[in-house]
Rosetta silent file (secondary structure, phi, psi, omega in degrees, C-alpha in Angstrom):
SEQUENCE: MGGYMALTIYLVYYVVAIATLSLHFTGHLERWGMDWLILVLAVTVFPVVLYF
SCORE:     score description
SCORE:     0.000 S_00000001
   1 L     0.000  -31.490  179.685   -0.033   -0.071    0.032 S_00000001
   2 H   -68.207  -36.834 -178.370    2.867    2.369    0.828 S_00000001
   3 H   -70.960  -32.049  176.253    4.358    1.978   -2.617 S_00000001
   4 H   -63.946  -44.861  176.040    1.067    2.877   -4.256 S_00000001
   5 H   -64.312  -44.264  176.542    0.978    6.157   -2.284 S_00000001
   6 H   -57.373  -45.802  179.980    4.600    7.010   -3.128 S_00000001
   7 H   -65.629  -35.953 -175.039    3.885    6.456   -6.880 S_00000001
   8 H   -69.588  -46.448 -177.567    0.788    8.637   -6.668 S_00000001
   9 H   -64.921  -33.840 -179.878    2.699   11.509   -4.997 S_00000001
  10 H   -63.347  -49.833 -179.996    5.504   10.987   -7.595 S_00000001
  11 H   -64.568  -40.361 -179.869    2.999   11.238  -10.515 S_00000001
  12 H   -66.970  -42.107  177.592    1.102   14.177   -9.134 S_00000001
  13 H   -58.829  -40.289 -177.726    4.434   16.084   -8.664 S_00000001
  14 H   -77.019  -28.095  176.999    5.461   15.435  -12.298 S_00000001
  15 H   -70.746  -40.295 -179.640    1.930   16.418  -13.628 S_00000001
  16 H   -68.220  -35.760  175.999    2.244   19.707  -11.791 S_00000001
  17 H   -63.379  -46.291  177.953    5.781   20.231  -13.098 S_00000001
  18 H   -60.258  -46.597  178.147    4.638   19.617  -16.669 S_00000001
  19 H   -62.793  -34.283 -175.246    1.708   21.955  -16.265 S_00000001
  20 H   -78.688  -36.989  176.712    3.834   24.716  -14.669 S_00000001
  21 H   -60.396  -47.318 -177.058    6.469   24.356  -17.629 S_00000001
  22 H   -63.136  -38.624 -179.949    3.767   24.696  -20.171 S_00000001
  23 H   -67.974  -37.771  177.383    2.264   27.759  -18.444 S_00000001
  24 H   -62.878  -46.863  178.563    5.818   29.202  -18.238 S_00000001
  25 H   -69.175  -16.600  177.854    6.564   28.701  -21.919 S_00000001
  26 H   -98.562   -1.710  173.038    3.275   30.196  -23.006 S_00000001
  27 L    88.763    6.775  178.571    3.844   33.292  -20.826 S_00000001
  28 H   -68.120  -42.529  175.388    1.038   32.805  -18.421 S_00000001
  29 H   -54.019  -44.052  178.038    3.090   32.631  -15.284 S_00000001
  30 H   -66.804  -35.704 -176.025    4.839   35.937  -16.019 S_00000001
  31 H   -70.852  -31.815 -179.082    1.481   37.459  -16.746 S_00000001
  32 L  -100.314    6.321  171.971    0.004   36.357  -13.430 S_00000001
  33 L    75.158   23.583  177.650    3.249   37.240  -11.430 S_00000001
  34 L  -115.379   38.508  177.670    3.905   33.617  -10.567 S_00000001
  35 L   -63.641  -15.021  177.288    7.162   33.091  -12.298 S_00000001
  36 H   -65.040  -21.992 -173.907    8.649   32.003   -9.030 S_00000001
  37 H   -62.494  -36.396  175.421    7.075   28.652   -9.379 S_00000001
  38 H   -51.290  -44.239  178.016    9.826   27.739  -11.856 S_00000001
  39 H   -66.144  -41.422  176.726   12.408   28.311   -9.154 S_00000001
  40 H   -56.926  -48.967  177.921   10.387   26.324   -6.615 S_00000001
  41 H   -66.608  -38.582  172.868   10.312   23.244   -9.059 S_00000001
  42 H   -50.410  -46.188 -175.137   13.958   23.711   -9.828 S_00000001
  43 H   -75.105  -35.176 -177.208   14.930   23.441   -6.202 S_00000001
  44 H   -93.794   -9.638  179.576   12.508   20.515   -5.443 S_00000001
  45 H   -68.311  -41.726 -171.139   13.145   18.357   -8.453 S_00000001
  46 H   -67.142  -41.193  179.003   16.482   16.980   -7.251 S_00000001
  47 H   -65.230  -31.772 -177.916   15.217   15.572   -3.906 S_00000001
  48 H   -78.800  -26.376  171.334   12.256   13.973   -5.572 S_00000001
  49 H   -70.761  -38.109 -176.476   14.461   12.336   -8.257 S_00000001
  50 H   -74.649  -31.960 -175.930   17.035   11.193   -5.598 S_00000001
  51 H   -73.357  -34.176 -178.347   14.187    9.723   -3.398 S_00000001
  52 L  -102.324    0.000    0.000   12.748    7.524   -6.206 S_00000001
């Protein structure tokens, strides 16, 4: 059961990351003043990859 939960969290993280990148490249994040999300993802991607 624990493996299923970890996989779900892993998949949700990457879905959010892909959505954030697509919003960044289309210019929506800058328009909304949320460009800092790219930096948050850049900092958090390494622990997530190293954990799995």
